DOLO-695656 format. One record per residue (C-alpha): residue in one letter; x, y, z. Coordinates in nm, 2 decimals. Layout:
REM DOLO-695656
   residu       px       py       pz
        A        X        Y        Z
...
//
This chain:
REM DOLO-695656
   residu       px       py       pz
        X     9.08     8.91     8.24
        X     9.27     9.05     8.54
        X     9.60     8.87     8.60
        X     9.47     8.74     8.94
        X     9.13     8.61     8.81
        X     9.24     8.25     8.73
        X     9.10     8.03     9.01
        X     9.36     7.76     8.95
        X     9.63     8.01     9.05
        X     9.44     8.13     9.36
        X     9.62     7.87     9.57
        X     9.96     7.79     9.73
        X    10.23     7.64     9.51
        X    10.24     7.31     9.70
        X     9.87     7.25     9.65
        X     9.94     7.17     9.29
        X    10.11     6.85     9.40
        X     9.86     6.73     9.66
        X     9.64     6.52     9.43
        X     9.93     6.27     9.41
        X     9.97     6.25     9.79
        X     9.64     6.10     9.90
        X     9.61     5.72     9.97
        X     9.52     5.50     9.67
        X     9.15     5.44     9.66
        X     9.06     5.79     9.80
        X     8.74     5.92     9.64
        X     8.61     6.18     9.89
        X     8.74     6.43    10.14
        X     8.59     6.65    10.41
        X     8.73     6.97    10.55
        X     8.62     7.23    10.82
        X     8.71     7.58    10.93
        X     8.73     7.69    11.30
        X     8.87     7.95    11.53
        X     9.10     7.76    11.77
        X     9.07     8.03    12.03
        X     9.25     8.37    12.03
        X     9.18     8.71    12.16
        X     8.80     8.68    12.18
        X     8.59     8.38    12.29
        X     8.33     8.43    12.02
        X     8.36     8.52    11.65
        X     8.11     8.68    11.41
        X     8.09     8.48    11.09
        X     8.10     8.71    10.78
        X     8.24     8.74    10.43
        X     8.20     8.39    10.28
        X     7.93     8.50    10.04
        X     8.15     8.78     9.90
        X     8.45     8.54     9.86
        X     8.23     8.28     9.69
        X     8.09     8.53     9.45
        X     8.43     8.68     9.37
        X     8.63     8.36     9.34
        X     8.40     8.07     9.24
        X     8.12     8.22     9.03
        X     8.31     8.19     8.70
        X     8.35     7.83     8.58
        X     8.70     7.70     8.51
        X     8.79     7.71     8.14
        X     9.05     7.53     7.93
        X     9.23     7.87     7.89
        X     9.26     7.88     8.27
        X     9.41     7.53     8.26
        X     9.66     7.62     7.99
        X     9.78     7.92     8.19
        X     9.81     7.72     8.51
        X     9.99     7.43     8.34
        X    10.25     7.65     8.19
        X    10.31     7.85     8.51
        X    10.34     7.54     8.73
        X    10.58     7.37     8.48
        X    10.81     7.67     8.49
        X    10.76     7.70     8.87
        X    10.87     7.35     8.94
        X    10.54     7.19     9.05
        X    10.34     6.90     8.91
        X     9.99     7.00     8.79
        X     9.68     6.79     8.76
        X     9.60     6.89     8.40
        X     9.40     6.58     8.33
        X     9.19     6.62     8.64
        X     9.11     6.99     8.56
        X     9.03     6.90     8.20
        X     8.78     6.64     8.32
        X     8.61     6.91     8.54
        X     8.58     7.14     8.24
        X     8.47     6.87     7.99
        X     8.24     6.66     8.22
        X     8.12     6.92     8.47
        X     8.12     7.24     8.27
        X     8.40     7.38     8.48
        X     8.19     7.39     8.79
        X     8.38     7.27     9.09
        X     8.22     6.96     9.25
        X     8.22     7.08     9.61
        X     7.96     7.14     9.88
        X     8.02     7.42    10.13
        X     7.80     7.45    10.44
        X     7.83     7.73    10.69
        X     7.66     7.91    10.98
        X     7.45     8.20    10.85
        X     7.65     8.51    10.82
        X     7.62     8.74    11.12
        X     7.60     8.44    11.36
        X     7.80     8.48    11.67
        X     7.98     8.15    11.74
        X     8.20     8.04    12.03
        X     8.56     7.95    11.94
        X     8.66     7.59    11.89
        X     8.34     7.52    11.69
        X     8.31     7.44    11.32
        X     8.21     7.75    11.13
        X     8.20     7.60    10.78
        X     8.26     7.26    10.61
        X     8.39     7.18    10.26
        X     8.34     6.84    10.10
        X     8.39     6.69     9.76
        X     8.09     6.57     9.57
        X     8.25     6.38     9.28
        X     8.48     6.07     9.32
        X     8.71     6.18     9.04
        X     8.76     6.52     9.20
        X     8.81     6.43     9.57
        X     9.13     6.65     9.57
        X     8.94     6.98     9.49
        X     8.85     7.09     9.85
        X     9.22     7.09     9.95
        X     9.31     7.30     9.64
        X     9.06     7.56     9.76
        X     9.20     7.59    10.11
        X     9.41     7.90    10.04
        X     9.13     8.12     9.91
        X     8.86     7.99    10.14
        X     9.06     8.03    10.46
        X     9.09     8.40    10.38
        X     8.75     8.42    10.54
        X     8.95     8.46    10.86
        X     9.00     8.83    10.77
        X     8.63     8.95    10.75
        X     8.54     8.73    11.04
        X     8.82     8.88    11.26
        X     8.73     9.24    11.16
        X     8.36     9.17    11.23
        X     8.46     9.01    11.56
        X     8.68     9.30    11.68
        X     8.40     9.55    11.58
        X     8.13     9.34    11.75
        X     8.32     9.32    12.08
        X     8.39     9.69    12.07
        X     8.02     9.74    12.02
        X     7.94     9.55    12.33
        X     8.19     9.77    12.53
        X     8.03    10.09    12.40
        X     7.68     9.95    12.45
        X     7.76     9.89    12.81
        X     7.86    10.25    12.88
        X     7.57    10.38    12.68
        X     7.33    10.17    12.88
        X     7.48    10.31    13.20
        X     7.49    10.68    13.10
        X     7.26    10.75    12.80
        X     6.89    10.81    12.77
        X     6.90    10.66    12.42
        X     7.16    10.38    12.41
        X     7.03    10.19    12.11
        X     6.97    10.51    11.91
        X     7.33    10.63    11.98
        X     7.51    10.30    11.93
        X     7.51    10.26    11.55
        X     7.73    10.57    11.49
        X     7.97    10.54    11.78
        X     8.25    10.36    11.60
        X     8.35    10.49    11.26
        X     8.58    10.31    11.01
        X     8.89    10.52    10.94
        X     9.09    10.23    10.80
        X     9.09    10.25    10.42
        X     9.43    10.41    10.39
        X     9.59    10.18    10.65
        X     9.52     9.84    10.48
        X     9.73     9.64    10.24
        X     9.49     9.65     9.95
        X     9.17     9.79     9.81
        X     9.02     9.44     9.84
        X     9.10     9.44    10.21
        X     8.94     9.78    10.26
        X     8.63     9.66    10.09
        X     8.59     9.33    10.27
        X     8.71     9.45    10.61
        X     8.51     9.77    10.59
        X     8.20     9.57    10.51
        X     8.27     9.34    10.80
        X     8.27     9.65    11.03
        X     7.94     9.77    10.89
        X     7.78     9.45    11.01
        X     7.79     9.61    11.35
        X     7.79     9.99    11.29
        X     7.66    10.25    11.04
        X     7.95    10.49    11.03
        X     8.23    10.46    10.77
        X     8.47    10.65    10.55
        X     8.57    10.34    10.36
        X     8.39    10.38    10.03
        X     8.49    10.05     9.89
        X     8.30     9.88    10.17
        X     7.98    10.04    10.04
        X     8.06     9.90     9.69
        X     8.11     9.55     9.82
        X     7.79     9.55    10.03
        X     7.60     9.67     9.72
        X     7.76     9.42     9.48
        X     7.75     9.11     9.70
        X     7.49     9.17     9.97
        X     7.21     9.36     9.80
        X     7.26     9.67    10.02
        X     7.20    10.00     9.84
        X     7.37    10.20    10.11
        X     7.55    10.02    10.40
        X     7.70    10.32    10.58
        X     7.71    10.69    10.62
        X     7.95    10.98    10.68
        X     7.96    11.35    10.73
        X     8.16    11.65    10.60
        X     8.49    11.66    10.80
        X     8.80    11.86    10.79
        X     9.15    11.72    10.76
        X     9.48    11.89    10.86
        X     9.55    12.01    10.50
        X     9.22    12.20    10.48
        X     9.28    12.37    10.81
        X     9.65    12.44    10.79
        X     9.63    12.58    10.44
        X     9.47    12.89    10.60
        X     9.79    12.94    10.80
        X     9.83    12.95    11.18
        X     9.73    13.31    11.20
        X     9.40    13.24    11.03
        X     9.31    12.92    11.21
        X     8.99    13.07    11.33
        X     8.89    13.16    10.98
        X     8.94    12.80    10.87
        X     8.70    12.69    11.15
        X     8.45    12.97    11.05
        X     8.46    12.85    10.69
        X     8.36    12.49    10.81
        X     8.06    12.64    10.98
        X     7.97    12.85    10.68
        X     8.00    12.56    10.44
        X     7.84    12.28    10.64
        X     7.68    12.43    10.96
        X     7.31    12.41    10.88
        X     7.03    12.32    11.12
        X     7.04    11.95    11.21
        X     7.37    11.89    11.03
        X     7.68    11.73    11.18
        X     8.02    11.86    11.09
        X     8.35    11.73    11.22
        X     8.66    11.96    11.25
        X     9.01    11.84    11.34
        X     9.13    12.10    11.58
        X     9.47    12.00    11.70
        X     9.68    12.13    11.41
        X     9.85    12.37    11.66
        X     9.70    12.37    12.00
        X     9.38    12.17    12.07
        X     9.32    12.35    12.40
        X     9.36    12.70    12.26
        X     9.14    12.60    11.97
        X     8.86    12.50    12.21
        X     8.91    12.79    12.46
        X     8.97    13.08    12.23
        X     8.83    12.98    11.88
        X     8.54    12.75    11.94
        X     8.46    12.85    12.29
        X     8.49    13.23    12.26
        X     8.52    13.38    11.91
        X     8.29    13.13    11.73
        X     8.07    13.03    12.03
        X     7.76    13.22    11.92
        X     7.81    13.11    11.56
        X     7.82    12.75    11.66
        X     7.50    12.78    11.86
        X     7.32    12.99    11.59
        X     7.41    12.74    11.31
        X     7.18    12.47    11.45
        X     7.44    12.21    11.36
        X     7.62    11.97    11.59
        X     7.99    12.05    11.59
        X     8.22    11.75    11.64
        X     8.57    11.84    11.76
        X     8.84    11.60    11.66
        X     9.16    11.58    11.86
        X     9.43    11.39    11.66
        X     9.74    11.38    11.88
        X     9.85    11.32    12.24
        X     9.73    11.06    12.49
        X     9.37    10.97    12.38
        X     9.23    10.92    12.73
        X     9.37    11.25    12.86
        X     9.29    11.46    12.55
        X     8.93    11.34    12.52
        X     8.86    11.40    12.89
        X     9.03    11.75    12.88
        X     8.85    11.84    12.56
        X     8.51    11.76    12.71
        X     8.59    11.96    13.02
        X     8.69    12.27    12.81
        X     8.39    12.24    12.58
        X     8.16    12.21    12.88
        X     8.31    12.52    13.04
        X     8.27    12.71    12.71
        X     7.93    12.60    12.58
        X     7.76    12.42    12.87
        X     7.56    12.10    12.91
        X     7.23    11.95    13.02
        X     7.19    11.66    13.26
        X     7.01    11.36    13.13
        X     6.77    11.12    13.30
        X     7.05    10.91    13.43
        X     7.23    11.20    13.59
        X     7.51    11.24    13.33
        X     7.61    11.55    13.15
        X     7.54    11.59    12.78
        X     7.72    11.88    12.61
        X     7.52    12.14    12.42
        X     7.58    12.17    12.05
        X     7.91    12.00    12.05
        X     8.06    11.65    12.06
        X     8.41    11.49    12.04
        X     8.54    11.22    11.81
        X     8.87    11.06    11.88
        X     9.04    10.89    11.58
        X     9.40    10.87    11.69
        X     9.53    10.58    11.90
        X     9.19    10.41    11.90
        X     9.17    10.04    11.97
        X     8.94     9.82    12.19
        X     9.15     9.90    12.50
        X     9.15    10.28    12.46
        X     8.78    10.28    12.38
        X     8.71    10.12    12.71
        X     8.96    10.35    12.89
        X     8.82    10.67    12.74
        X     8.46    10.57    12.82
        X     8.55    10.48    13.18
        X     8.74    10.81    13.23
        X     8.45    11.03    13.10
        X     8.19    10.82    13.29
        X     8.39    10.87    13.61
        X     8.39    11.24    13.54
        X     8.01    11.25    13.50
        X     7.98    11.27    13.12
        X     7.75    11.06    12.92
        X     7.89    10.83    12.65
        X     7.67    11.04    12.41
        X     7.94    11.30    12.41
        X     8.21    11.09    12.23
        X     8.25    10.88    11.92
        X     8.55    10.69    11.79
        X     8.72    10.65    11.46
        X     8.93    10.33    11.43
        X     9.17    10.27    11.14
        X     9.47    10.03    11.16
        X     9.35     9.86    11.47
        X     9.02     9.78    11.30
        X     9.12     9.67    10.95
        X     9.49     9.59    10.97
        X     9.64     9.53    11.31
        X     9.52     9.17    11.31
        X     9.62     8.85    11.14
        X     9.51     8.49    11.11
        X     9.64     8.41    11.46
        X     9.43     8.68    11.62
        X     9.16     8.42    11.64
        X     9.39     8.12    11.55
        X     9.20     8.02    11.23
        X     9.26     7.69    11.06
        X     9.11     7.49    10.78
        X     9.18     7.12    10.82
        X     9.09     6.79    10.66
        X     8.89     6.58    10.91
        X     8.78     6.28    10.70
        X     8.85     6.09    10.38
        X     8.68     5.80    10.21
        X     8.93     5.54    10.11
        X     8.83     5.22     9.94
        X     8.47     5.29    10.02
        X     8.52     5.36    10.39
        X     8.53     5.69    10.58
        X     8.83     5.73    10.80
        X     8.91     6.00    11.05
        X     9.18     6.24    10.95
        X     9.34     6.46    11.22
        X     9.66     6.60    11.36
        X     9.77     6.58    11.72
        X    10.12     6.73    11.76
        X    10.29     6.64    12.08
        X    10.46     6.98    12.08
        X    10.14     7.18    12.07
        X     9.81     7.05    12.20
        X     9.64     7.37    12.08
        X     9.68     7.25    11.72
        X     9.50     6.93    11.77
        X     9.24     6.91    11.50
        X     8.89     6.77    11.49
        X     8.83     6.43    11.33
        X     8.55     6.28    11.12
        X     8.27     6.44    10.92
        X     8.13     6.72    11.13
        X     7.83     6.95    11.17
        X     7.74     7.24    11.39
        X     7.41     7.21    11.59
        X     7.21     7.44    11.81
        X     7.05     7.33    12.13
        X     6.68     7.42    12.09
        X     6.64     7.51    12.46
        X     6.94     7.73    12.54
        X     7.07     7.81    12.19
        X     7.42     7.68    12.26
        X     7.62     7.58    11.96
        X     7.84     7.27    11.94
        X     8.02     7.06    11.69
        X     7.91     6.70    11.66
        X     7.97     6.41    11.42
        X     7.77     6.42    11.10
        X     7.52     6.14    11.11
        X     7.30     6.00    10.83
        X     7.00     5.99    11.06
        X     7.01     6.37    11.13
        X     7.10     6.58    11.43
        X     7.10     6.47    11.79
        X     6.77     6.49    11.98
        X     6.71     6.83    12.12
        X     6.92     7.01    11.86
        X     6.88     7.17    11.52
        X     7.12     7.20    11.23
        X     7.30     7.53    11.27
        X     7.45     7.53    10.92
        X     7.31     7.58    10.58
        X     7.44     7.47    10.24
        X     7.57     7.79    10.08
        X     7.75     7.65     9.77
        X     7.71     7.33     9.58
        X     7.86     7.22     9.25
        X     7.92     7.57     9.12
        X     7.60     7.72     9.23
        X     7.54     7.97     9.52
        X     7.26     7.83     9.73
        X     7.21     8.12     9.98
        X     7.23     8.48     9.88
        X     7.15     8.69    10.19
        X     7.09     9.06    10.23
        X     7.32     9.27    10.44
        X     7.02     9.38    10.65
        X     6.95     9.02    10.75
        X     7.31     8.96    10.85
        X     7.32     9.29    11.05
        X     7.00     9.19    11.24
        X     7.14     8.85    11.32
        X     7.46     8.99    11.46
        X     7.29     9.27    11.65
        X     7.04     9.04    11.82
        X     7.30     8.78    11.92
        X     7.32     8.72    12.30
        X     7.59     8.92    12.46
//
């Protein structure tokens, strides 16, 4: 077993002592997860299914308990050995919790409950709190999916304005370049899959593996042959044009797409003299689409200048909306890309009369790494406990920060049947309020996955959400 596979050690140190801290007579607890605001006003729920399959699918064993007991004893924390032994002996190691959540791919306004976690066994009321650390990590794929989704809406807006085929163009307009810039392979897989909820372009191979393993998706994303600086500069500065010619020779077949980084020395000379003069006829004769990649300088300026130079060298057509579409060539910008520069680049080229068809984007660190739990202010909080047979509200309301006020009571998310609006309401034994429907489903209960959705379903849900 991998050294990090013990569920009992997938927690914070202080969690080991919390079973001693609840009021006497406590036999049930209720928790929820929400985004308390942040950069965006809506989040895209994604990643819980993967986390559950990874972390909770294997029942707890006595060997797990032995390891945790010894570690916490040496670490200086008390440990509920008897409680965990009871879960193994009486419940077969299956954790007595129920997790309900909005279906993955749902776009939810901030300040609403995204998922709830509740205990289902009076002897194990303390288990939901113990799981907080691992379950709250859902903030990461949600935040990546959210950043990607909002970028998609920006790109969609410019395509609708300037392109004859906005929906056909959209899926490949933002490519994931982030695998090397994240903190771990697991982050690359989960964050990369979160991006693929919204787009089809990626170079993050681990994301494909996760989508296949956890979401029944044989192939979640696609890529193309592309040059890097080492493969270009290994030819030497004097033979730069030969490096480019080799890319056409190897990959430039009719209907193919090939990307070539072209700023190793002078992006403008590469376009004017190499691509636009020496290799111009070879580019056209290949039948492929050549994608030029600048990789330095001011992204807005360089993309606009590159389009202009390519237009002068190879020409364009004018589409049905009156915007120029370059012949045979495109530009992909992967350096300095974030949601703000995407918008700025698209505005600049639109103002210059070029369709958004002409550019694509590669986003790395800003997509998978330049974010944290506070980007969308995620929190997992206890909102109710049953003490001596009576449910009581549990909440915090710090006088120093009203933004950290938490919700109280047992909760559920409902959808208005007329306008589709989502809101958090008290959980009632007699069902949801009139005119609403339950917006959550039970995804995990007592050690068993209750919902196992396909990636295609999740994608469709996110893509059809109201903008």
